[in-house]
VORO-578949 format. One record per residue (C-alpha): residue number from 1; residue in three letters; x negated, y, z negated. Coordinates in steps of 0.2 Angstrom, whole numbers. Layout:
pos:code:east:north:up
NUM:ala:X:Y:Z
...
***
This chain:
pos:code:east:north:up
1:met:-195:-35:-137
2:thr:-179:-25:-138
3:ile:-163:-29:-128
4:asp:-156:-16:-116
5:gln:-139:-17:-125
6:his:-133:1:-123
7:tyr:-125:9:-107
8:trp:-129:27:-105
9:gln:-122:36:-90
10:gly:-126:22:-78
11:ala:-142:16:-85
12:trp:-145:1:-97
13:val:-156:7:-111
14:asp:-164:0:-127
15:asp:-163:6:-145
16:thr:-178:18:-143
17:glu:-172:26:-127
18:ala:-154:28:-134
19:asp:-161:36:-150
20:gly:-171:49:-139
21:arg:-156:52:-128
22:leu:-145:56:-143
23:asp:-156:71:-147
24:arg:-150:78:-130
25:leu:-132:72:-130
26:gly:-126:90:-129
27:asp:-135:94:-113
28:asp:-129:78:-105
29:val:-111:81:-109
30:arg:-112:99:-103
31:thr:-119:93:-86
32:ala:-106:80:-84
33:leu:-92:91:-89
34:gly:-97:103:-74
35:gln:-92:89:-62
36:arg:-73:87:-64
37:leu:-67:69:-65
38:ser:-50:67:-56
39:pro:-39:54:-63
40:leu:-36:48:-45
41:val:-55:43:-45
42:val:-52:33:-61
43:leu:-36:25:-54
44:ala:-45:19:-38
45:ala:-59:11:-48
46:cys:-48:3:-61
47:asp:-37:-4:-47
48:arg:-53:-12:-39
49:leu:-59:-19:-55
50:ala:-41:-26:-59
51:ala:-41:-34:-42
52:asp:-58:-42:-46
53:leu:-53:-49:-63
54:thr:-37:-57:-56
55:asp:-49:-71:-51
56:pro:-53:-80:-67
57:his:-68:-89:-58
58:gly:-75:-73:-51
59:ala:-92:-67:-57
60:arg:-85:-52:-66
61:ser:-72:-63:-75
62:leu:-84:-76:-80
63:arg:-97:-64:-87
64:leu:-84:-55:-97
65:ala:-77:-71:-104
66:ala:-94:-77:-109
67:ala:-97:-60:-118
68:leu:-81:-62:-128
69:glu:-84:-80:-132
70:ala:-102:-76:-138
71:ser:-95:-64:-151
72:gly:-84:-78:-158
73:val:-68:-76:-148
74:pro:-60:-93:-145
75:ala:-59:-97:-126
76:his:-40:-96:-125
77:glu:-40:-79:-133
78:ala:-54:-73:-122
79:ala:-44:-78:-107
80:arg:-28:-70:-114
81:thr:-39:-54:-117
82:leu:-45:-54:-99
83:arg:-27:-56:-93
84:asp:-21:-41:-104
85:val:-35:-30:-98
86:thr:-32:-35:-80
87:glu:-14:-30:-82
88:ala:-18:-14:-91
89:leu:-30:-8:-77
90:gly:-18:-10:-63
91:arg:-14:5:-53
92:glu:5:4:-57
93:pro:4:4:-76
94:leu:-10:18:-76
95:glu:1:29:-65
96:ala:16:26:-76
97:lys:5:30:-91
98:leu:-1:47:-83
99:thr:16:51:-78
100:arg:25:48:-94
101:glu:11:56:-105
102:leu:5:70:-95
103:gly:19:73:-82
104:gly:11:67:-66
105:ile:-4:57:-59
106:asp:-14:73:-57
107:pro:-11:83:-73
108:gly:-27:93:-72
109:arg:-21:104:-58
110:leu:-19:122:-65
111:ala:-2:124:-57
112:arg:15:133:-60
113:phe:28:125:-70
114:asp:40:139:-65
115:phe:39:145:-47
116:arg:47:162:-53
117:arg:32:166:-64
118:glu:14:168:-62
119:ile:10:156:-76
120:phe:-1:141:-73
121:glu:-3:126:-85
122:ala:-13:111:-85
123:trp:-19:96:-96
124:leu:-38:97:-97
125:pro:-51:86:-106
126:val:-56:90:-124
127:gly:-74:88:-119
128:leu:-84:75:-127
129:leu:-73:61:-134
130:val:-81:49:-146
131:his:-73:32:-149
132:val:-76:22:-164
133:ala:-70:5:-158
134:pro:-63:-9:-169
135:gly:-73:-25:-171
136:asn:-58:-36:-172
137:ala:-50:-30:-155
138:pro:-63:-32:-141
139:ala:-52:-24:-128
140:ala:-47:-8:-138
141:gly:-63:1:-136
142:ala:-64:-1:-117
143:leu:-46:3:-114
144:ser:-48:19:-126
145:val:-62:24:-115
146:val:-51:22:-99
147:glu:-38:33:-107
148:gly:-52:46:-110
149:leu:-58:45:-92
150:leu:-40:47:-86
151:ala:-40:63:-96
152:gly:-56:69:-88
153:asn:-67:67:-104
154:val:-85:62:-106
155:asn:-84:47:-117
156:ala:-96:40:-130
157:val:-90:24:-138
158:lys:-98:15:-153
159:thr:-96:-4:-153
160:ser:-102:-16:-166
161:gly:-106:-35:-167
162:gly:-114:-46:-155
163:ser:-102:-43:-140
164:arg:-107:-34:-125
165:phe:-89:-34:-118
166:thr:-86:-16:-119
167:gln:-103:-11:-111
168:leu:-101:-24:-97
169:leu:-83:-19:-93
170:leu:-86:-1:-92
171:ala:-102:-4:-82
172:asp:-92:-14:-70
173:leu:-79:0:-69
174:ala:-93:13:-65
175:glu:-100:2:-52
176:leu:-84:2:-42
177:asp:-83:21:-42
178:pro:-92:27:-26
179:ser:-92:45:-33
180:gly:-103:40:-48
181:leu:-92:51:-59
182:ile:-86:37:-70
183:ala:-104:33:-74
184:thr:-109:51:-79
185:his:-93:52:-90
186:thr:-97:35:-100
187:ile:-109:31:-114
188:val:-108:15:-124
189:leu:-119:12:-139
190:asn:-119:-4:-149
191:phe:-124:-2:-167
192:pro:-118:-7:-185
193:ser:-109:5:-196
194:ser:-124:5:-207
195:arg:-133:16:-195
196:val:-124:31:-200
197:asp:-137:43:-193
198:trp:-132:38:-175
199:leu:-114:40:-178
200:arg:-116:57:-186
201:arg:-126:63:-171
202:met:-113:57:-159
203:cys:-99:66:-170
204:glu:-109:82:-171
205:gln:-107:85:-153
206:ala:-89:79:-151
207:asp:-74:89:-147
208:ala:-63:74:-153
209:val:-66:58:-162
210:ala:-54:43:-160
211:ala:-57:31:-175
212:trp:-50:13:-175
213:gly:-50:2:-190
214:gly:-45:0:-208
215:glu:-43:14:-221
216:glu:-61:14:-227
217:ala:-68:13:-210
218:val:-57:28:-204
219:ala:-61:38:-220
220:gly:-80:35:-216
221:val:-78:42:-199
222:ala:-68:57:-205
223:ala:-82:62:-216
224:leu:-93:64:-201
225:val:-81:74:-191
226:pro:-87:93:-190
227:pro:-74:107:-193
228:gly:-63:111:-178
229:cys:-66:93:-171
230:arg:-50:84:-168
231:leu:-48:67:-177
232:val:-37:55:-168
233:asp:-33:42:-181
234:trp:-29:25:-175
235:gly:-29:18:-193
236:pro:-22:2:-200
237:lys:-3:-2:-197
238:leu:8:-15:-203
239:ser:22:-24:-193
240:phe:36:-36:-199
241:gly:51:-46:-192
242:tyr:68:-43:-198
243:leu:82:-56:-196
244:thr:100:-56:-200
245:glu:109:-72:-205
246:asp:115:-76:-187
247:ala:97:-75:-181
248:trp:87:-83:-194
249:ser:95:-100:-190
250:ser:91:-98:-171
251:pro:76:-110:-166
252:glu:72:-98:-152
253:thr:71:-83:-164
254:leu:60:-93:-176
255:arg:48:-99:-162
256:gly:47:-81:-156
257:ile:41:-75:-173
258:ala:29:-90:-174
259:asp:21:-86:-157
260:asp:19:-67:-163
261:ile:10:-74:-178
262:cys:-2:-85:-169
263:arg:-6:-73:-155
264:leu:-23:-65:-159
265:asp:-23:-73:-176
266:gln:-12:-58:-182
267:gln:-27:-46:-179
268:ala:-16:-34:-169
269:cys:-7:-20:-178
270:ser:9:-26:-170
271:ser:7:-44:-177
272:pro:20:-48:-190
273:gln:14:-50:-208
274:val:31:-51:-216
275:val:47:-59:-211
276:tyr:62:-50:-220
277:leu:79:-58:-221
278:asp:95:-48:-223
279:thr:99:-55:-240
280:asp:96:-53:-258
281:asp:98:-72:-262
282:pro:82:-80:-267
283:glu:88:-97:-262
284:glu:91:-92:-244
285:val:73:-85:-244
286:phe:66:-101:-250
287:ala:77:-112:-238
288:phe:72:-101:-223
289:ala:53:-102:-228
290:gly:54:-121:-228
291:arg:62:-122:-210
292:phe:50:-108:-203
293:ala:35:-118:-210
294:glu:39:-132:-199
295:val:41:-121:-184
296:leu:25:-112:-187
297:gly:15:-128:-190
298:arg:20:-134:-173
299:ala:15:-118:-165
300:val:-2:-118:-173
301:ala:-5:-136:-168
302:glu:-4:-130:-149
303:ile:-18:-118:-150
304:ala:-32:-126:-160
305:pro:-37:-109:-169
306:ala:-54:-105:-174
307:pro:-58:-104:-193
308:pro:-59:-87:-201
309:ala:-75:-80:-208
310:leu:-81:-83:-226
311:leu:-74:-67:-233
312:glu:-58:-69:-224
313:arg:-56:-87:-231
314:ala:-60:-81:-249
315:glu:-46:-68:-247
316:ile:-34:-81:-241
317:ser:-38:-93:-255
318:asn:-36:-79:-268
319:thr:-19:-74:-261
320:val:-12:-92:-260
321:leu:-19:-96:-277
322:val:-9:-81:-285
323:ala:6:-86:-276
324:arg:5:-104:-282
325:leu:4:-98:-300
326:glu:19:-87:-298
327:glu:29:-102:-292
328:his:30:-107:-310
329:leu:40:-90:-313
330:gly:52:-94:-299
331:leu:45:-79:-289
332:thr:37:-88:-275
333:arg:35:-104:-265
334:val:20:-109:-254
335:his:20:-119:-238
336:glu:3:-123:-231
337:gly:-4:-133:-217
338:ala:-13:-149:-222
339:asp:-28:-143:-212
340:gly:-27:-125:-219
341:thr:-23:-117:-202
342:trp:-7:-108:-207
343:arg:3:-103:-223
344:val:21:-97:-226
345:leu:23:-88:-243
346:ala:41:-85:-249
347:asp:42:-71:-261
348:thr:58:-65:-270
349:arg:52:-47:-271
350:ser:56:-35:-257
351:ala:41:-24:-258
352:leu:31:-23:-242
353:arg:15:-32:-243
354:ala:0:-35:-231
355:ser:-5:-53:-228
356:pro:-23:-59:-227
357:leu:-19:-63:-209
358:his:-25:-79:-199
359:arg:-8:-86:-198
360:thr:-2:-81:-215
361:val:15:-73:-217
362:trp:26:-68:-231
363:val:45:-71:-231
364:lys:55:-59:-242
365:pro:73:-53:-245
366:leu:78:-36:-239
367:pro:97:-32:-238
368:arg:101:-19:-225
369:thr:108:-7:-237
370:arg:90:-6:-245
371:ile:79:-4:-229
372:val:75:14:-231
373:glu:73:13:-250
374:val:61:-1:-249
375:leu:51:4:-234
376:arg:50:23:-233
377:pro:36:23:-246
378:met:25:13:-234
379:arg:30:24:-219
380:arg:13:29:-214
381:tyr:8:11:-211
382:leu:24:5:-202
383:gln:22:1:-184
384:thr:32:-13:-175
385:val:48:-22:-181
386:gly:53:-38:-172
387:leu:72:-37:-175
388:gly:83:-53:-173
389:ala:101:-48:-174
390:ser:118:-49:-165
391:arg:122:-36:-152
392:ala:134:-28:-165
393:asp:120:-26:-178
394:thr:105:-22:-168
395:ala:108:-3:-165
396:glu:113:0:-183
397:leu:97:-10:-190
398:ala:86:-2:-177
399:gln:91:16:-183
400:ala:88:10:-201
401:val:70:4:-199
402:leu:66:19:-188
403:ala:73:31:-201
404:ala:61:21:-214
405:gly:46:25:-203
406:ala:44:11:-191
407:gln:37:17:-173
408:arg:43:2:-162
409:val:57:-10:-162
410:thr:58:-25:-151
411:val:63:-43:-152
412:pro:55:-59:-159
413:gly:42:-66:-147
414:arg:38:-49:-139
415:met:31:-40:-154
416:leu:13:-39:-146
417:asp:20:-35:-128
418:ser:21:-17:-122
419:tyr:27:-8:-107
420:asp:19:5:-95
421:gly:18:22:-103
422:glu:23:16:-120
423:pro:18:27:-135
424:his:5:21:-147
425:asp:9:23:-165
426:gly:22:35:-161
427:val:11:47:-150
428:tyr:5:48:-133
429:ala:-14:44:-132
430:leu:-18:54:-117
431:gln:-10:70:-125
432:arg:-21:67:-140
433:tyr:-36:65:-128
434:ser:-32:81:-119
435:arg:-28:100:-122
436:arg:-14:110:-114
437:val:-20:126:-107
438:asp:-12:141:-98
439:val:-17:156:-87
440:gln:-5:171:-86
441:leu:-7:182:-71
442:gly:1:195:-61
443:ala:9:199:-44
444:ala:-8:197:-35
445:phe:-5:178:-37
446:ala:13:178:-31
447:gly:10:166:-17
448:asp:-2:155:-27
449:ala:5:138:-34
450:cys:-11:131:-40
451:leu:-27:141:-45
452:asp:-38:125:-42
453:asp:-36:129:-23
454:leu:-45:146:-25
455:val:-60:137:-33
456:ala:-65:122:-23
457:ala:-57:108:-12
458:arg:-56:91:-19
459:glu:-62:79:-7
460:leu:-58:60:-10
461:thr:-67:47:0
462:pro:-56:37:12
463:pro:-57:18:10
464:his:-68:7:21
465:val:-54:0:32
466:glu:-50:1:51
467:val:-40:15:58
468:val:-22:11:60
469:ser:-13:18:75
470:lys:5:24:74
471:ser:11:9:85
472:asp:4:-2:71
473:phe:12:7:57
474:glu:20:-10:51
475:leu:2:-16:46
476:leu:3:-3:32
477:gln:18:-11:25
478:asp:12:-28:19
479:asp:18:-25:1
480:leu:34:-15:-2
481:ser:37:-22:-19
482:arg:37:-4:-27
483:ala:47:4:-13
484:glu:63:13:-18
485:val:67:26:-5
486:phe:67:22:14
487:phe:67:35:28
488:arg:69:31:47
489:ser:54:37:56
490:gly:46:36:74
491:gly:60:40:86
492:ser:50:54:93
493:ser:35:44:98
494:gly:41:26:97
495:ala:54:14:91
496:pro:62:19:74
497:lys:54:11:59
498:leu:56:13:40
499:ser:44:23:30
500:ala:44:17:12
501:phe:42:28:-4
502:thr:45:27:-23
503:trp:55:40:-31
504:asp:39:47:-39
505:asp:31:48:-21
506:tyr:46:58:-15
507:his:47:70:-30
508:glu:28:72:-29
509:his:29:76:-10
510:met:43:89:-13
511:arg:33:97:-26
512:cys:19:99:-14
513:gly:31:105:-1
514:ala:37:119:-13
515:glu:19:124:-16
516:gly:16:126:2
517:leu:32:136:5
518:leu:26:148:-8
519:ala:10:150:0
520:ala:19:153:17
521:gly:28:168:10
522:phe:44:161:3
523:asp:49:172:-13
524:val:60:161:-24
525:arg:65:177:-34
526:thr:73:186:-20
527:asp:75:175:-5
528:arg:92:167:0
529:ala:89:152:10
530:met:100:142:23
531:asn:94:125:26
532:leu:98:121:45
533:phe:87:106:48
534:phe:96:91:55
535:gly:102:77:43
536:gly:106:59:45
537:leu:100:45:57
538:leu:81:48:59
539:tyr:80:65:51
540:gly:72:67:34
541:gly:70:86:37
542:phe:87:91:29
543:ser:86:81:13
544:ser:67:85:11
545:phe:70:104:12
546:phe:85:102:1
547:ser:74:95:-12
548:val:60:107:-9
549:leu:71:122:-12
550:glu:78:113:-27
551:thr:61:111:-34
552:leu:58:129:-31
553:gln:75:133:-40
554:ala:79:144:-25
555:val:96:150:-19
556:gln:101:138:-6
557:tyr:115:136:7
558:pro:112:118:13
559:met:123:120:29
560:ala:113:107:40
561:ala:112:109:59
562:gln:130:112:65
563:asp:136:111:83
564:asp:146:128:81
565:his:131:140:82
566:ala:142:155:81
567:leu:149:149:64
568:val:132:147:57
569:ala:128:165:62
570:arg:143:171:54
571:ser:139:161:38
572:ile:122:169:38
573:val:129:186:38
574:glu:143:182:26
575:his:131:175:12
576:arg:118:188:15
577:val:105:174:19
578:asn:88:181:23
579:ala:77:165:25
580:leu:82:151:38
581:phe:75:134:39
582:gly:76:123:54
583:met:69:117:71
584:pro:64:130:83
585:asn:76:124:97
586:tyr:91:124:85
587:leu:87:141:77
588:met:85:149:94
589:arg:103:143:99
590:val:110:151:83
591:phe:102:168:87
592:thr:107:167:105
593:glu:125:162:102
594:gly:127:173:87
595:glu:117:187:94
596:ala:129:202:92
597:glu:132:198:73
598:leu:114:194:69
599:arg:107:209:78
600:ala:119:220:69
601:tyr:115:212:52
602:arg:96:212:54
603:gly:95:204:37
604:val:86:188:42
605:arg:68:192:37
606:lys:60:175:37
607:val:61:160:48
608:phe:52:144:42
609:phe:52:130:55
610:gly:46:112:58
611:gly:47:98:70
612:glu:42:107:86
613:his:31:121:92
614:phe:38:138:91
615:pro:33:148:107
616:gln:26:165:104
617:ala:38:173:116
618:gln:52:167:106
619:arg:44:173:90
620:asp:42:190:97
621:trp:60:191:103
622:leu:66:187:85
623:arg:55:201:78
624:ser:59:214:90
625:glu:78:211:92
626:phe:83:205:75
627:gly:70:212:63
628:val:63:195:58
629:glu:46:198:49
630:val:39:181:45
631:val:40:166:57
632:arg:30:152:50
633:ser:28:133:48
634:ala:38:127:34
635:ala:26:113:33
636:tyr:16:101:43
637:gly:21:83:40
638:ser:30:68:46
639:val:43:56:39
640:asp:30:42:39
641:ala:16:51:31
642:gly:24:64:21
643:pro:18:82:19
644:leu:1:85:27
645:gly:-3:103:28
646:tyr:4:120:24
647:gln:2:138:31
648:cys:-3:152:21
649:gln:1:170:25
650:ala:-15:173:34
651:ala:-14:157:45
652:pro:-14:159:63
653:asp:-2:150:74
654:arg:-4:131:72
655:val:-18:132:58
656:his:-14:124:42
657:his:-22:121:25
658:leu:-23:102:20
659:phe:-13:96:5
660:ser:-29:90:-2
661:gly:-21:84:-18
662:leu:-11:71:-8
663:gln:-21:68:8
664:thr:-38:65:14
665:leu:-40:70:33
666:glu:-53:64:45
667:ile:-54:71:63
668:leu:-61:57:74
669:ala:-66:58:92
670:val:-53:54:105
671:glu:-62:39:112
672:glu:-71:32:97
673:asp:-70:32:78
674:arg:-83:45:74
675:pro:-81:61:65
676:thr:-79:76:76
677:ala:-90:92:75
678:val:-82:108:69
679:gly:-72:115:83
680:glu:-71:98:93
681:thr:-54:91:97
682:gly:-50:74:89
683:arg:-37:63:82
684:leu:-30:67:65
685:val:-32:52:53
686:phe:-24:53:36
687:thr:-26:43:20
688:ala:-13:46:6
689:his:-21:43:-11
690:thr:-5:44:-21
691:arg:7:34:-11
692:arg:15:20:-21
693:gly:29:14:-10
694:gln:17:8:4
695:arg:-1:10:8
696:leu:-6:24:20
697:asp:-25:21:23
698:arg:-33:29:38
699:tyr:-17:31:47
700:glu:-18:39:65
701:ile:-3:51:64
702:gly:-2:54:83
703:asp:-8:72:83
704:leu:-23:81:90
705:gly:-33:94:81
706:arg:-49:102:75
707:trp:-57:109:60
708:val:-57:127:57
709:pro:-73:134:50
710:gly:-76:147:38
711:asp:-67:154:23
712:cys:-48:158:24
713:pro:-44:176:21
714:cys:-31:170:8
715:gly:-45:164:-3
716:arg:-40:146:-4
717:arg:-54:134:-2
718:thr:-44:119:4
719:pro:-49:113:22
720:arg:-41:121:37
721:phe:-37:112:53
722:glu:-28:118:69
723:leu:-15:107:78
724:leu:-18:105:96
725:gly:-3:95:101
726:arg:1:76:101
727:phe:-8:63:110
728:gly:6:63:123
729:asp:3:82:126
730:ile:-13:77:135
731:phe:-8:67:151
732:arg:-17:61:167
733:ser:-9:67:183
734:gly:-18:64:199
735:ser:-36:63:194
736:his:-36:76:181
737:phe:-31:77:162
738:leu:-19:91:159
739:asn:-12:98:143
740:val:6:104:141
741:arg:-1:118:129
742:arg:-9:126:145
743:phe:8:126:154
744:val:16:134:138
745:ala:3:147:138
746:val:5:152:156
747:ala:24:152:154
748:glu:24:164:140
749:glu:9:175:145
750:thr:13:176:164
751:leu:31:173:166
752:gly:37:180:149
753:his:47:164:146
754:arg:54:162:129
755:gly:64:146:130
756:ala:60:127:130
757:leu:48:119:142
758:gln:46:101:147
759:ile:35:92:159
760:val:43:77:169
761:leu:31:65:178
762:asp:37:54:192
763:glu:32:45:208
764:asp:39:38:223
765:ala:33:31:240
766:ala:27:49:245
767:gly:16:50:229
768:glu:16:58:212
769:ser:26:73:206
770:leu:25:85:191
771:thr:40:95:187
772:val:40:110:175
773:arg:57:112:168
774:leu:60:129:160
775:glu:76:133:150
776:ala:87:144:161
777:glu:87:162:157
778:ala:98:177:163
779:asp:85:182:177
780:pro:73:168:180
781:leu:58:171:191
782:pro:61:162:208
783:gln:55:145:208
784:glu:41:147:221
785:ala:35:162:211
786:ala:35:152:195
787:arg:26:138:204
788:gln:12:150:210
789:ala:10:157:193
790:phe:6:140:186
791:leu:-6:136:200
792:asp:-15:153:197
793:gly:-15:151:178
794:tyr:-21:133:177
795:pro:-36:129:188
796:glu:-36:110:184
797:leu:-18:109:190
798:ala:-22:119:206
799:ala:-36:107:209
800:ala:-24:92:208
801:val:-11:100:218
802:leu:-20:110:231
803:arg:-37:103:233
804:asp:-35:84:230
805:arg:-16:84:236
806:leu:-13:70:224
807:val:2:78:215
808:glu:17:88:220
809:leu:21:102:209
810:arg:39:108:206
811:val:47:121:194
812:glu:66:120:190
813:his:77:130:178
814:leu:90:120:167
815:leu:101:123:153
816:ser:95:117:136
817:asp:108:103:136
818:ala:101:96:152
819:phe:83:93:145
820:glu:78:75:141
821:arg:78:71:122
822:thr:74:56:112
823:ala:88:45:109
824:ala:85:43:90
825:ser:80:60:84
826:gly:86:72:98
827:lys:70:80:98
828:leu:63:88:114
829:pro:48:78:120
830:ala:35:89:128
831:val:31:76:142
832:ala:44:64:150
833:asp:34:51:160
834:his:45:41:172
835:arg:30:34:182
836:ile:32:16:186
837:arg:16:11:177
838:asn:23:20:161
839:arg:41:13:161
***
């Protein structure tokens, strides 16, 4: 009976089935590559697996530890391996890796690198990536596949030996991916190197082959790689310690080198096999070797290492025997543990020499003046140097060993450590597992920042957690350990609070804002922008759009909202500004108080707004009186949630495309957490899949909206939604639910009103009152006539006022400064509710 030891795209199969599937490997790969694997999917699954593995007594941890121990890995090393894997799979190190190596956590987007040019670049998978995993580093094959998955490849890995660790780990990872894409992109075959036919059939279909192991093993794989296939050679490397006189007498330094030797039995490429001393005196070498032997002996005694295999013992015995014979020539001196678990071999010759491992280390002289001379011939094999030296010597010696060919320099005791995003053997693995592509287009794509949006919408599944309301925002801030940038938020709809971001979050959001602005019609090549958003206190608008315009590399006058509106108008004319950014209320005051100059200038062609609704009558006035051609949302977003949507040039008022690369949007019914039908009004609930500073899972933003069906004329396939106001825009007065949007529509369409509008609700002993405040104009309609217009244009209001007699309707005209505004932000709330029950 054969054992199902192979994992093939989600299924466990035996030798016979795997052999048959190898014949159709090419077909399986083509099918899988037709389903794009986003790194965001891989990040989420890896994070779930890492969370599971943090419990050493959990089912997954125990199963994986047992697989390691069954293949001969000592229990303490199995535990260390699992800890290292758990750390490597965490979201933070993988995000850092993607960002360092491929420029961002979603590098497969075919996006502009320069907003002035219609050139789009991306990192795409090579296709089928075959991994030939090493037998002496059980985690290497699995982590190499994770890197291949992050790059979007279909991965086929060859493992060997009795361990099923790689298969089990990757099967667990696929199980934690609800999309099923990780499974379709993963194949793990366990077979010995003698089965050359299987490896040849894997390589025949490969676009790249990552080979781990010694020179002979890598050469054997290279012989099977077809022409045009990329060989990623992770061949043998050699590492060493280098100590100056003031470091080689330090107990801390010696213990650090000893720990590096004991960890993983020197099986890692970064394990020291030689300790060089900055001297040419043989007696200093012999004296150091004696002192270091005592330190190494104590370190080995603490770990109870497993004995090496028969052939490895033979190599060790041969090396020690030759060294003992050379003692008679004065060339060497041997120190060996009585139980045979460690060896220190002092040698007066400087040439770099590999050790037989298993806690066997050479000690050799190498004056700093000869570093390049002695080491450069071995440059292809040099990897890590554990440098023990004073501050004065460290920089000089680091440059010397790097010039000789070393790839890494660190300190004794940390030679096997790494940092997030660190190059491996002098290169970035993800770049070797990817290919850089570009598409060069013309003016027809002037408004497109990413070609992916024209092909399909990427929908990421929201997490299975409860919806969090805006008032419970603090529930999403249980872990702010990564937060670096804080913005005050919430003053328009509640008590101000802090919203947390990392700098990576911030720059990613600004990049999205820049892409949305390009879609909205901003032309970075010709437009001259003035940033008139408010800055300070609650506002993130000014700083955000400063950064958005910086990302675009646009001409910008970051003036911010000034009290002297006439001065702003003069500055617009003086600097030939043609694109304004700001809140509608403020921009209207600039046009009103600078009317004469701006009317004569007629150079403002574009107005991009945010923060408030921009009434249609005001838009029409700007177009007719000042020559403004574009009045469009700069972005839909919030300080707490970041950028959420953008308007294309074909978008109707209040309709936005979703920033689907950042957010998943659910529109849920007003009264219950169920998805709405297309066209049905519901609550907007967002999940940010790239937010690092704090979680943002199923966050109810406080706005109402509905899905917009059909394809957008702009050609983008990203979901569209229409904003229908905030929760507070729908209020109960008398026995009826009323919507402030209906009042705005009547004011604009019937009264020709183009100023601000605010509803004030109050009550006294006589009953409830509803006052419609209209911004004062030159010749306002008499209040009674305006009141009648609202009653005629809004039947539900008339029912509450005239039929039910539960509400008294009033209309009043006020100057803009007399309107009620929020204390923190100065925004104009659509509804001010002063009724006792709502105070």
